[in-house]
MARKOLBA-875299 format. One record per residue (C-alpha): residue in one letter; x, y, z. Coordinates in nm, 2 decimals, m for minus. Layout:
% residues N
a,X,Y,Z
...
END
This chain:
% residues 208
m,m0.63,m1.46,m0.97
s,m0.26,m1.54,m0.88
l,m0.17,m1.58,m0.48
q,0.15,m1.42,m0.56
v,m0.04,m1.10,m0.56
l,m0.17,m1.12,m0.25
p,0.16,m1.01,m0.03
l,0.16,m0.70,m0.24
a,m0.09,m0.61,0.03
i,0.15,m0.51,0.26
t,0.33,m0.32,0.02
m,m0.02,m0.13,0.01
m,0.01,m0.01,0.34
a,0.31,0.01,0.40
g,0.50,0.38,0.46
p,0.29,0.65,0.58
q,m0.01,0.44,0.51
i,0.01,0.25,0.83
m,0.15,0.52,1.01
s,m0.13,0.71,0.97
a,m0.35,0.37,1.11
i,m0.11,0.36,1.41
i,m0.16,0.74,1.50
l,m0.56,0.76,1.44
v,m0.56,0.45,1.72
t,m0.42,0.77,1.91
t,m0.66,0.99,1.91
p,m0.94,1.05,2.12
r,m1.22,0.88,1.89
p,m0.96,0.57,1.78
v,m1.27,0.34,1.66
r,m1.49,0.60,1.50
v,m1.23,0.71,1.31
s,m1.03,0.38,1.22
l,m1.36,0.25,1.09
a,m1.38,0.54,0.85
f,m0.97,0.57,0.76
l,m1.07,0.17,0.66
a,m1.38,0.23,0.42
g,m1.15,0.49,0.23
v,m0.89,0.26,0.21
a,m1.17,m0.03,0.05
v,m1.32,0.26,m0.16
s,m1.01,0.40,m0.29
a,m0.87,0.05,m0.33
s,m1.14,m0.11,m0.50
a,m1.17,0.16,m0.75
g,m0.82,0.19,m0.83
v,m0.82,m0.16,m0.91
a,m1.12,m0.18,m1.11
v,m0.97,0.13,m1.35
a,m0.64,m0.08,m1.37
r,m0.83,m0.34,m1.46
g,m1.04,m0.19,m1.73
i,m0.70,0.00,m1.89
f,m0.54,m0.38,m1.91
a,m0.85,m0.47,m2.07
l,m0.87,m0.17,m2.31
v,m0.47,m0.22,m2.41
g,m0.45,m0.60,m2.35
n,m0.50,m0.64,m2.74
g,m0.34,m0.40,m2.85
v,0.01,m0.43,m2.69
d,0.15,m0.79,m2.71
i,0.35,m0.87,m2.32
g,0.49,m1.13,m2.50
k,0.56,m1.50,m2.25
p,0.73,m1.50,m1.89
s,0.99,m1.70,m2.00
d,1.08,m1.43,m2.28
d,1.35,m1.21,m2.15
s,1.32,m0.95,m2.43
s,0.92,m0.95,m2.43
v,0.78,m0.63,m2.34
g,0.68,m0.77,m1.98
k,1.02,m0.85,m1.87
i,1.12,m0.52,m2.01
v,0.88,m0.32,m1.78
q,0.96,m0.57,m1.50
y,1.34,m0.49,m1.53
v,1.25,m0.11,m1.54
l,1.02,m0.14,m1.23
i,1.35,m0.32,m1.05
a,1.59,m0.04,m1.15
l,1.36,0.25,m1.02
l,1.31,0.03,m0.71
l,1.70,m0.01,m0.63
v,1.74,0.36,m0.71
a,1.50,0.45,m0.45
i,1.68,0.21,m0.19
l,1.98,0.37,m0.28
r,1.85,0.74,m0.28
n,1.68,0.68,0.08
y,1.99,0.54,0.24
v,2.23,0.82,0.12
k,1.96,1.07,0.25
r,1.89,0.81,0.59
a,2.00,1.10,0.79
t,1.74,1.38,0.65
i,1.46,1.19,0.53
e,1.14,1.29,0.76
p,0.78,1.15,0.74
p,0.55,1.40,0.58
k,0.43,1.68,0.83
w,0.01,1.63,0.78
l,0.08,1.27,0.92
g,0.11,1.53,1.32
s,m0.20,1.67,1.24
l,m0.40,1.31,1.22
m,m0.39,1.34,1.60
n,m0.70,1.57,1.58
a,m0.84,1.38,1.32
g,m1.21,1.28,1.29
p,m1.41,1.05,1.08
g,m1.43,1.26,0.82
r,m1.06,1.36,0.82
a,m1.00,0.99,0.86
f,m1.20,0.85,0.55
r,m1.04,1.13,0.33
t,m0.69,1.03,0.44
g,m0.76,0.63,0.38
l,m0.92,0.75,0.04
l,m0.60,0.95,m0.07
l,m0.35,0.83,0.08
i,m0.41,0.50,m0.19
i,m0.47,0.73,m0.49
l,m0.21,0.94,m0.43
m,0.05,0.68,m0.38
p,0.34,0.57,m0.63
s,0.42,0.27,m0.48
d,0.03,0.20,m0.44
l,m0.05,0.28,m0.79
l,0.21,0.04,m0.89
v,0.05,m0.24,m0.66
m,m0.25,m0.16,m0.83
l,m0.17,m0.18,m1.19
t,0.02,m0.49,m1.08
v,m0.29,m0.68,m0.97
g,m0.51,m0.50,m1.29
a,m0.24,m0.67,m1.52
n,m0.26,m1.02,m1.31
l,m0.68,m0.98,m1.37
e,m0.64,m0.92,m1.71
q,m0.37,m1.19,m1.80
h,m0.60,m1.48,m1.61
h,m0.94,m1.30,m1.76
e,m1.05,m1.27,m1.41
g,m1.34,m0.92,m1.34
v,m1.28,m0.70,m1.02
a,m1.47,m0.91,m0.80
a,m1.18,m1.22,m0.80
a,m0.98,m0.91,m0.64
a,m1.17,m0.93,m0.33
v,m0.96,m1.15,m0.16
f,m0.64,m0.87,m0.21
i,m0.85,m0.62,m0.12
g,m0.94,m0.80,0.17
a,m0.60,m0.88,0.31
t,m0.53,m0.49,0.23
l,m0.81,m0.40,0.46
l,m0.64,m0.66,0.74
v,m0.29,m0.49,0.70
a,m0.48,m0.15,0.74
a,m0.62,m0.30,1.06
l,m0.37,m0.43,1.24
p,m0.36,m0.16,1.49
l,m0.72,m0.12,1.54
l,m0.74,m0.51,1.59
a,m0.41,m0.49,1.82
l,m0.63,m0.17,2.03
l,m0.94,m0.40,2.03
l,m0.78,m0.72,2.19
f,m0.50,m0.59,2.34
h,m0.65,m0.26,2.52
r,m0.38,m0.13,2.76
r,m0.06,m0.28,2.63
a,m0.17,m0.13,2.27
e,m0.24,0.21,2.40
r,0.08,0.20,2.56
a,0.32,0.03,2.25
m,0.11,0.25,1.94
p,0.26,0.55,2.03
r,0.63,0.37,2.08
a,0.58,0.24,1.69
r,0.47,0.55,1.56
e,0.80,0.72,1.72
w,1.01,0.44,1.60
m,0.85,0.47,1.26
t,0.88,0.82,1.24
n,1.26,0.80,1.34
n,1.35,0.54,1.08
s,1.11,0.61,0.81
w,1.38,0.57,0.57
m,1.44,0.24,0.67
v,1.04,0.18,0.62
n,1.08,0.30,0.24
i,1.35,0.07,0.19
i,1.19,m0.28,0.33
c,0.87,m0.15,0.11
c,1.10,m0.13,m0.18
l,1.26,m0.47,m0.12
i,0.91,m0.66,m0.07
f,0.76,m0.50,m0.46
i,1.14,m0.60,m0.59
a,1.10,m0.97,m0.43
i,0.71,m1.03,m0.55
i,0.74,m0.88,m0.89
h,1.11,m1.05,m0.98
END
């Protein structure tokens, strides 16, 4: 698998995904619920990449994506459309920055148990449009290089590493992390529009 897809792991967890991970380490049972959350992310990301790889394997023989150097190829056209949509999303987030708020369900995670944490990790990856685009990109990369799903292990591992950063910080810097996590959660809540814009810019930089 091309290493250029590895930074997509950051995009996979940016936004409500990493906010969920931060909230879960502030719960009464942070280690158990965080591990359950990571398990949900692992299952969802692995299944998503496998499905995306299968989709491109099925259509690969019927659709000529074209050479990357050909600006009129189907692949390039899709790339331009994605960039245009992301630019629109950036503009929308900036214009509506005063009213954009994180999803209300994030607050309910404060009392989440392992089961709820697992379902959250599972559904966040499957239902987030940005994550679906990322997994389709990884699936296309695997098909282009004639690799199986196992070749995406590094990408999935990188995604899990990003998702585990709040838990790792808690384990390594217990008291400091306990003080810092609520402040990080509050900042991301108050600046969710900026987080969304950063995610879009990262994705544009990767697919351009």
